C-alpha positions as CSV (number, residue, x, y, z in Angstrom):
1,M,115.3,102.3,110.5
2,A,117.8,104.1,112.4
3,S,121.6,104.9,111.7
4,T,123.8,105.5,114.1
5,G,126.5,107.5,113.1
6,A,129.7,106.5,115.7
7,S,129.7,102.9,114.5
8,H,127.8,103.9,110.6
9,K,125.2,100.9,111.4
10,L,122.1,100.4,109.7
11,E,119.8,98.7,112.2
12,Y,116.6,97.7,111.3
13,S,113.6,94.9,112.6
14,L,111.7,92.3,110.9
15,A,108.1,91.4,112.2
16,A,107.8,88.5,109.4
17,P,110.1,86.6,107.6
18,G,111.2,87.4,104.0
19,I,113.4,88.4,101.3
20,V,115.4,92.0,102.3
21,E,116.7,94.3,99.9
22,I,118.8,97.5,101.0
23,A,120.3,100.0,98.5
24,L,122.4,102.7,99.3
25,Y,122.1,105.8,96.5
26,S,123.8,108.8,96.0
27,I,121.2,112.1,96.3
28,S,121.3,112.3,92.6
29,G,119.9,108.8,92.1
30,K,122.9,106.6,91.5
31,Q,123.0,103.2,93.4
32,I,126.2,103.1,95.2
33,A,126.1,99.6,96.8
34,L,123.9,96.9,97.7
35,L,123.6,96.7,101.4
36,E,121.2,93.6,101.5
37,N,119.8,91.1,99.4
38,S,118.7,87.9,100.9
39,Y,116.0,86.4,103.2
40,K,115.6,86.9,106.5
41,D,113.9,85.8,109.5
42,A,111.8,87.6,111.6
43,G,114.2,89.7,113.8
44,Q,116.6,92.4,114.3
45,Y,119.3,93.7,112.0
46,S,122.1,95.4,111.0
47,A,124.0,96.7,108.1
48,N,127.3,98.2,108.0
49,L,128.1,101.2,106.4
50,G,131.7,101.8,107.3
51,N,133.5,99.9,104.8
52,L,132.0,102.0,102.0
53,N,134.4,104.7,102.1
54,L,131.5,107.2,101.8
55,G,132.4,111.1,101.8
56,T,130.1,113.6,104.2
57,G,127.0,114.3,102.5
58,Q,123.4,113.3,101.7
59,Y,122.6,109.5,100.5
60,L,119.2,107.6,100.2
61,I,118.6,104.5,101.2
62,R,115.9,102.6,99.9
63,F,114.6,99.2,102.2
64,R,112.3,96.9,100.5
65,S,111.0,93.6,102.2
66,S,108.0,92.1,101.0
67,S,105.5,94.2,103.1
68,L,107.3,97.5,103.5
69,T,108.9,99.6,100.6
70,K,110.3,102.7,101.9
71,T,113.1,105.7,100.8
72,T,114.5,107.9,103.2
73,S,117.4,110.3,103.0
74,F,120.1,110.9,105.5
75,Y,123.6,112.8,105.8
76,F,126.6,110.7,106.4
77,M,129.7,112.7,108.5
78,R,133.1,110.8,108.7
């Protein structure tokens, strides 16, 4: 997963098809948005963060698929 600051997109790839869930949390653990929760074929995808009206600060992203669960923090700058 990679975040591109200029476009406010989260880019990710899937090696195998399956259900993908991507959730955004405040640093205190409160869920802010569910960015994705659907079946995806293997391939390259992106999720848009620009329409969430996030303030500058640190956030958590949780990515879940059939083969991986990963939580990472990032710093969002407007």
